[in-house]
FIGUMI-557794 format. One line per 5 residues: number of its first residue (from 0); their letters; for each residue z negated, x, y of N, C-alpha, C. Coordinates in Angstrom, 2 decimals, always signed. Atoms other than C-alpha are relative to their C-alpha. Layout:
NUM> a> Z X Y Z X Y Z X Y | ... $
END
This chain:
0> matge> +1.33 +0.50 -0.38 +100.16 -22.31 +98.90 +0.17 +1.10 +0.71 | +0.67 -1.20 -0.80 +98.42 -20.47 +101.40 -1.18 -0.66 +0.95 | +1.11 +0.76 -0.32 +94.84 -20.60 +103.26 +0.31 -0.47 +1.04 | -0.10 +1.17 -1.35 +94.22 -23.29 +105.27 +0.65 -1.13 -0.08 | -1.42 +0.98 -0.04 +96.49 -25.53 +103.79 -0.97 -0.84 -0.63 $
5> ywtmn> +0.91 +1.04 +0.36 +94.35 -29.00 +102.97 +1.21 -1.04 -1.29 | -0.17 +0.48 +1.72 +94.98 -30.56 +99.27 -1.01 -1.16 +0.66 | +0.99 +1.07 +0.92 +93.83 -34.27 +98.77 +0.41 -0.71 -1.44 | +0.09 -0.43 +1.03 +93.35 -34.98 +95.46 -0.66 -1.43 -0.25 | +0.59 +1.96 +0.92 +92.89 -38.97 +93.75 +0.36 +0.19 -1.59 $
10> fwqmr> -0.62 +0.18 +1.64 +92.44 -39.10 +90.00 +0.01 -1.89 +0.04 | -0.67 +1.62 +0.31 +94.00 -42.24 +88.55 +0.02 -0.63 -1.98 | +0.32 +0.18 +0.87 +92.48 -43.96 +85.70 +1.58 -1.60 -0.49 | -0.66 +1.16 +0.30 +95.48 -46.40 +83.68 -0.83 -1.15 -0.64 | +0.69 +0.79 +0.25 +94.72 -49.82 +83.21 +0.20 -0.85 -1.10 $
15> sgqrg> -0.81 -0.57 +1.80 +94.85 -50.50 +79.51 +1.03 -0.92 +0.36 | -1.41 +0.46 +0.69 +98.03 -51.26 +77.93 +1.43 +0.01 +1.14 | -1.13 -0.57 -1.20 +100.19 -49.73 +81.76 +0.29 +1.40 -0.91 | -0.83 -1.33 +0.03 +102.18 -46.70 +80.75 -0.22 +1.11 +1.91 | +0.01 -1.71 -1.60 +101.35 -43.31 +83.12 +1.72 +0.01 +0.81 $
20> svlee> -1.34 -0.16 -0.36 +105.88 -43.63 +83.44 +0.24 -1.00 +0.50 | -0.14 +0.91 -2.10 +105.21 -46.18 +85.83 -0.87 +0.43 +1.34 | +0.81 -0.98 -0.38 +103.08 -43.85 +87.71 +1.23 +0.97 +0.60 | -0.73 -1.10 +0.71 +105.73 -41.24 +87.00 +1.36 -0.63 +0.84 | -0.98 +0.71 -0.10 +108.16 -43.65 +87.74 -0.29 +0.04 +2.38 $
25> ltrng> +0.52 -0.35 -1.71 +106.70 -44.25 +91.61 -0.11 +1.02 +0.81 | +0.97 -1.59 -0.90 +105.31 -40.80 +92.36 +2.30 +0.15 +0.93 | -1.98 -1.11 -0.22 +110.04 -39.69 +92.28 +0.61 -1.51 +0.85 | -0.71 +0.97 -0.84 +111.45 -43.09 +93.79 -0.69 -0.78 +1.54 | +0.22 +0.35 -1.12 +108.87 -44.00 +96.28 -0.97 +0.45 +0.93 $
30> iipqy> +1.55 -0.95 -0.47 +105.48 -41.54 +97.04 +1.13 +0.95 +0.49 | -0.87 -2.21 -0.07 +108.18 -38.38 +97.17 +1.10 -0.53 +1.26 | -0.90 +0.44 -0.64 +111.01 -40.13 +99.37 -0.92 -0.40 +1.35 | +1.28 +0.28 -1.25 +108.27 -41.50 +101.89 -0.85 +1.29 +0.67 | +0.65 -0.97 +0.02 +106.18 -38.46 +101.90 +0.86 +1.57 +0.70 $
35> gkvpg> -0.29 -1.46 +0.28 +108.72 -35.84 +102.20 +0.36 -0.57 +1.79 | -0.04 +0.69 -0.74 +109.25 -37.46 +105.61 -1.22 +0.14 +1.25 | +1.72 +0.87 -0.73 +105.24 -37.48 +106.57 +0.65 +2.31 +1.08 | +0.62 -1.73 -1.49 +104.91 -33.68 +109.65 -1.12 +0.20 -1.01 | +1.40 -1.26 +0.00 +102.60 -31.04 +108.03 +0.12 -0.53 -1.46 $
40> vlsvk> -0.06 -0.04 +1.88 +103.12 -32.50 +104.10 +1.51 +1.22 -0.54 | -0.45 -1.51 +0.22 +104.21 -29.48 +102.71 -0.22 -0.20 -2.06 | -0.53 +0.73 +1.00 +104.14 -31.34 +98.81 -0.99 -1.12 -0.35 | +1.10 +1.23 +0.10 +102.78 -34.25 +96.73 +1.08 +0.20 -1.43 | +0.19 -0.41 +1.37 +102.36 -33.66 +92.79 -1.05 -0.98 -1.04 $
45> llriv> +0.54 +0.93 +0.71 +101.70 -36.61 +90.14 -0.30 +1.23 -2.05 | +0.23 -0.76 +1.41 +99.80 -34.27 +87.10 -1.25 -1.28 -0.92 | +0.63 +0.74 +0.96 +98.62 -35.97 +83.84 -0.74 +1.23 -0.57 | +0.70 -1.27 +1.01 +95.71 -34.53 +82.31 -0.14 -0.06 -1.07 | -0.43 -0.32 +1.42 +96.29 -33.10 +79.39 -1.30 +0.51 -1.40 $
50> egdgv> +0.87 -1.26 +0.38 +92.94 -30.90 +78.35 -0.86 -0.57 +0.84 | +1.47 -0.13 -0.95 +89.53 -31.51 +79.06 -1.01 -1.81 -0.41 | +0.81 +1.09 +0.20 +86.64 -34.02 +78.86 +0.89 -1.72 -0.10 | -1.10 +1.18 +0.21 +87.85 -37.19 +77.48 +1.28 -0.17 -0.48 | -1.35 +0.36 +0.66 +91.10 -36.77 +76.46 -0.57 +0.63 -1.54 $
55> gtdid> -0.02 +0.06 +1.39 +92.14 -37.50 +72.96 -0.82 -0.94 -0.18 | +0.59 +1.14 +0.72 +89.99 -40.64 +73.05 +1.25 -1.14 +0.96 | -0.45 +1.22 -0.26 +91.18 -43.86 +75.09 +0.17 +0.67 +1.70 | -1.05 -0.27 -1.61 +91.63 -41.79 +78.55 +1.00 +0.59 +0.15 | -1.74 -0.47 -0.63 +94.69 -41.87 +80.41 -0.03 +0.28 +1.57 $
60> qyial> +1.04 +0.25 -1.39 +93.91 -40.26 +83.77 +1.88 +0.78 +0.84 | -0.92 -0.96 -0.74 +96.49 -38.38 +86.50 -1.10 +0.03 +1.10 | +0.81 -0.59 -1.07 +95.72 -36.70 +89.23 +1.30 +0.51 +0.72 | -0.90 +0.11 -1.05 +97.83 -37.49 +92.64 -0.73 +1.05 +0.77 | +0.12 -0.78 -0.66 +98.15 -34.36 +94.49 +0.71 +0.39 +1.40 $
65> tlyes> -0.33 -0.20 -1.71 +98.82 -34.16 +98.29 -0.08 +1.62 +0.41 | +0.39 -2.06 -0.91 +99.19 -30.42 +100.23 +0.48 -0.95 +1.13 | -0.39 -0.10 -1.32 +99.01 -30.57 +103.93 +0.02 +1.08 +0.34 | -0.16 -1.64 -0.63 +100.19 -27.33 +106.41 -1.90 -0.14 -0.46 | +1.06 -0.56 +0.23 +96.33 -27.90 +107.18 -1.03 -1.48 -0.20 $
70> reayn> +0.22 +0.26 -0.64 +93.59 -30.14 +107.93 +0.55 -1.35 +0.56 | +0.08 +0.41 -1.61 +94.24 -31.01 +111.54 +1.52 -0.91 -0.55 | -1.56 +0.99 -0.02 +98.22 -32.19 +110.41 -0.49 -1.40 -1.32 | +0.54 +1.39 +1.25 +96.18 -34.31 +107.41 -0.54 -1.30 +1.39 | +0.21 +1.13 -0.43 +94.31 -36.19 +110.03 +0.84 -0.37 +1.32 $
75> rwwts> -0.32 +0.13 -1.02 +96.72 -35.79 +112.83 +1.12 -1.59 +0.00 | -0.78 +0.65 +0.79 +99.05 -37.72 +110.60 -0.54 -1.88 -0.31 | +1.10 +1.57 +0.39 +95.90 -40.78 +109.25 -0.02 -0.57 +0.64 | +0.40 +0.91 -1.48 +94.81 -41.70 +112.46 +1.31 -0.37 +0.80 | -1.26 +0.62 -0.97 +98.20 -42.52 +114.08 -0.39 -1.12 -0.48 $
80> esrqr> -0.15 +1.24 +0.02 +99.27 -45.41 +115.34 +1.59 -0.05 -0.08 | -1.53 -0.23 -0.45 +102.76 -43.61 +115.63 +1.28 -1.34 -0.78 | -1.06 +0.81 +0.97 +105.52 -46.25 +115.08 +0.82 +0.23 -1.65 | -0.12 -1.63 +1.56 +106.63 -43.30 +111.92 -1.38 -0.68 -0.39 | +0.67 +0.13 +1.57 +103.70 -43.84 +110.17 -0.87 -1.93 +0.18 $
85> iemgq> -0.48 +1.92 -0.03 +103.44 -48.03 +110.51 +0.81 -0.26 -0.96 | -1.05 +0.45 +0.76 +106.51 -47.94 +109.32 +0.48 +0.40 -2.00 | -0.09 -0.29 +1.57 +106.04 -45.91 +106.22 -1.17 -0.64 -1.14 | +0.75 +1.05 +0.43 +103.15 -47.91 +105.30 +0.33 -0.87 -0.40 | -0.80 +1.16 +0.37 +105.37 -50.83 +105.19 +1.05 +0.40 -0.63 $
90> rlqgt> -0.81 +0.12 +1.25 +108.02 -49.36 +102.95 -1.10 +0.65 -1.07 | +0.74 +0.23 +0.60 +105.00 -48.29 +101.17 -0.45 -1.00 -0.72 | +0.97 +1.41 +0.73 +103.45 -51.56 +100.24 +0.49 -0.23 -0.90 | -0.92 -0.25 +1.00 +105.60 -52.25 +97.54 -0.53 +1.03 -1.13 | +0.80 -1.40 +1.11 +104.68 -48.77 +95.50 -0.83 -0.48 +0.03 $
95> mdtwl> +2.16 -0.69 +0.50 +100.58 -48.82 +96.26 +0.52 -1.79 -0.82 | +0.47 +0.97 +0.49 +100.98 -52.62 +95.51 +0.07 -0.11 -1.64 | -0.12 +0.03 +1.73 +102.45 -51.92 +91.53 -0.98 +0.74 +0.21 | +1.35 -0.81 +0.07 +100.45 -48.71 +91.79 -1.39 -0.69 -0.50 | +0.83 +0.15 +0.21 +97.15 -50.38 +91.87 +0.03 -1.34 -1.12 $
100> kvatq> -0.22 +1.47 +1.06 +98.49 -53.28 +89.28 -0.13 +1.05 -1.38 | -0.03 -0.93 +0.87 +98.60 -50.28 +86.91 -1.41 +0.81 -0.62 | +1.36 -1.05 -0.22 +95.51 -47.97 +87.69 -0.96 -0.53 +0.76 | +1.02 -0.53 -0.97 +92.52 -47.29 +88.98 -0.45 +1.12 +0.84 | +0.22 -1.14 -0.38 +91.52 -45.09 +91.40 -1.39 +0.42 -0.53 $
105> vrvhr> +1.23 -0.23 +0.20 +88.25 -43.43 +89.80 -0.80 +1.32 +0.99 | +0.80 -0.97 -0.68 +87.43 -40.24 +91.96 +1.56 +0.93 +1.48 | -0.90 +0.00 -1.38 +88.60 -38.85 +95.19 -0.74 +1.19 +0.65 | +0.11 -1.63 -0.67 +88.75 -34.94 +96.16 +0.54 +0.51 +1.23 | -1.60 -0.51 -0.95 +89.83 -33.46 +99.63 -0.23 +1.20 -0.16 $
110> sivtv> +0.63 -1.11 -0.05 +89.35 -29.48 +99.83 +1.19 +0.90 +1.27 | -0.58 -1.08 -0.67 +90.90 -26.46 +101.44 +0.12 +1.23 -0.37 | -0.26 -0.69 +0.75 +92.25 -23.67 +100.35 -0.41 +1.22 +0.68 | +0.64 -0.86 -0.71 +90.06 -20.47 +101.31 +0.95 +1.28 -0.97 | +0.18 -1.59 +0.45 +91.56 -17.80 +98.63 +1.30 -0.43 -0.48 $
115> deefk> -2.09 -0.45 +0.76 +95.93 -17.42 +97.79 +0.31 +1.06 -0.19 | -0.39 -1.31 +0.76 +96.86 -14.97 +95.40 +0.82 -0.39 -0.41 | -1.48 +0.17 +0.50 +100.74 -15.29 +94.28 +0.25 +1.28 -1.19 | -0.83 -1.03 +1.43 +102.23 -13.36 +91.06 +1.19 -0.22 -0.48 | -1.17 +0.12 +0.46 +105.37 -12.55 +90.60 +0.11 +0.50 -1.80 $
120> qeevs> +0.24 +0.12 +1.55 +106.23 -13.04 +87.04 +0.36 +1.40 -0.80 | +0.03 -1.99 +0.15 +107.10 -9.18 +86.58 -1.02 +0.41 +0.13 | +0.93 -0.79 -0.32 +104.30 -8.17 +87.62 -1.71 -1.21 -1.16 | +1.17 +0.30 +1.03 +101.85 -10.37 +85.12 +0.34 +0.91 -0.98 | -0.37 -1.04 +1.16 +101.09 -8.05 +82.04 -0.36 -1.42 -1.54 $
125> elppp> +0.22 +0.66 +1.25 +100.50 -10.05 +78.30 -1.67 +0.29 +0.05 | +1.32 -0.28 +0.25 +96.88 -11.29 +78.00 -0.78 -0.57 -1.25 | +0.77 +0.46 +2.03 +95.04 -11.96 +74.41 -0.25 -1.36 +0.76 | +0.30 +1.39 -0.25 +94.23 -15.59 +73.98 -1.72 +0.30 -0.17 | +2.00 +0.45 -0.74 +90.27 -16.32 +75.51 -0.07 -0.25 -2.08 $
130> kpgns> +0.71 +0.70 +1.04 +88.00 -16.49 +72.06 -0.34 -0.91 -0.10 | +0.50 +1.60 +0.53 +87.21 -19.63 +70.31 -1.75 +0.23 +1.05 | +1.26 +0.07 -0.84 +84.17 -20.90 +72.55 -0.38 +1.07 +1.98 | -0.13 -0.67 -1.49 +84.97 -18.34 +75.74 +1.31 -0.66 +0.89 | -1.35 +0.29 -0.44 +87.22 -20.53 +78.25 -0.25 +0.68 +1.67 $
135> pif> -0.24 +0.07 -1.04 +88.50 -19.62 +81.32 -0.51 -0.38 +0.89 | -0.41 -0.13 -1.37 +87.55 -19.60 +84.85 +0.69 -1.62 +0.37 | -1.38 +1.26 -0.12 +90.92 -21.33 +85.82 +0.36 -0.09 -0.85 $
END
């Protein structure tokens, strides 16, 4: 990660009776191979929400993250009418059709990394667990 990276975060709610493993498979076999060819894309991630508001109920949500080098890289790609972008859209059409049958988009966020620090494992000391009722900020 680096300061200036541009992240897209798309929150998805599974439709009734659908399995999240479908999104995982579509990401592995459809999204990742195509997005890996996009100039400026650094990473694609699919997160399953396991804790927080609504968890433990019938809420089954995922966050699809795409990390770009910068907002400019994102804009360059998605506003392009290049043959490469048009062909990618065509190759992903079946994947996206299936995705939209099993999940509904509930939120979209776009973010720019403003502070970034990575820690090496050997530098991290053991921290005590938070006291009940005290949630960590991050």
